[in-house]
C-alpha positions in Angstrom: -33.9 5.8 8.6 -31.2 3.5 9.9 -27.8 3.8 11.5 -25.7 0.6 11.9 -22.5 1.0 13.8 -19.7 -1.5 13.7 -15.9 -1.8 14.4 -15.8 -1.8 18.1 -14.0 -4.2 20.3 -11.5 -4.7 23.1 -8.2 -2.8 22.7 -5.2 -2.1 25.0 -4.5 1.5 26.1 -2.6 3.3 23.3 -4.2 1.2 20.6 -6.4 2.1 17.7 -9.8 1.2 16.3 -11.8 2.4 13.3 -15.6 2.6 13.7 -18.0 2.6 10.8 -21.6 3.7 10.6 -23.6 2.6 7.6 -26.8 4.6 7.0 -29.9 4.3 4.9 -33.3 5.9 4.4 -32.2 9.5 3.9 -30.1 11.6 1.5 -26.8 11.1 3.3 -24.8 13.8 1.5 -27.3 16.4 2.7 -26.7 16.1 6.4 -24.2 16.7 9.1 -23.2 13.5 10.8 -22.2 13.1 14.4 -20.6 10.4 16.6 -21.7 10.1 20.2 -20.7 7.9 23.1 -22.2 6.7 26.3 -20.1 5.3 29.1 -21.6 3.2 31.9 -23.5 5.4 34.4 -22.9 8.6 32.3 -24.9 10.8 30.0 -24.5 10.3 26.2 -22.0 12.9 24.9 -21.1 14.3 21.5 -17.7 13.1 20.3 -17.3 14.5 16.8 -19.2 16.0 13.9 -18.7 16.4 10.2 -20.4 18.7 7.7 -22.3 17.4 4.6 -19.3 17.2 2.3 -16.7 16.8 5.0 -15.2 20.3 4.8 -15.7 21.0 8.5 -15.1 18.7 11.4 -15.5 19.3 15.2 -14.4 17.4 18.2 -14.9 17.2 21.9 -11.9 18.5 23.8 -11.4 15.0 25.3 -10.7 13.4 21.9 -9.1 16.3 19.9 -5.9 15.2 18.3 -6.6 11.5 18.8 -9.9 10.9 16.9 -10.6 11.7 13.3 -14.1 11.7 11.7 -14.5 11.2 8.0 -17.3 10.2 5.6 -17.8 8.6 2.2 -20.9 10.0 0.6 -20.8 7.4 -2.2 -21.1 4.6 0.5 -23.5 6.5 2.8 -21.0 5.8 5.6 -19.3 7.8 8.3 -16.1 6.7 10.1 -14.4 7.4 13.3 -10.7 6.7 13.5 -9.6 6.4 17.1 -5.9 6.5 18.0 -4.1 6.6 21.3 -7.1 5.1 23.1 -7.4 5.6 26.8 -9.5 3.6 29.4 -11.8 6.6 29.7 -12.8 6.2 26.0 -14.6 3.0 27.0 -18.2 3.5 26.0 -20.9 2.5 23.5 -20.4 4.6 20.4 -23.3 5.7 18.2 -23.7 7.8 15.0 -26.7 9.9 14.3 -28.1 12.8 12.3 -29.4 15.2 15.0 -33.2 14.9 15.1 -33.5 12.3 12.4 -34.6 8.7 13.0 -33.8 6.8 16.2 -30.6 5.7 17.9 -28.9 2.5 16.5 -27.6 -0.3 18.5 -24.2 1.3 18.9 -20.8 -0.5 19.0 -19.0 -1.3 22.2 -15.5 0.0 22.6 -13.5 -1.2 25.6 -10.0 0.1 26.4 -8.3 -2.1 29.0 -5.1 -3.9 29.6 
């Protein structure tokens, strides 16, 4: 089981980024997918989740209305579109199936002017 996150970078406040997470080693379309993030000195937190075929999505209150999670089951990939970014969104972002495999390397998102 592998999770490979990409798409992070440095962006100014108010900007946008689209994160991708390529997966392998399991039947992607059978599982809920989640994005998490960990800021320096803080606990890892759940950001967003999406059901197996994408019918249901959930978001942390801190990102609701700004972030959108989506998935492409043909590509075994989950995405996180992040708009109206704020400095407090700065963190390493990870995707994961709860309880399956190990954490990937994550992708760094830095929001700063």
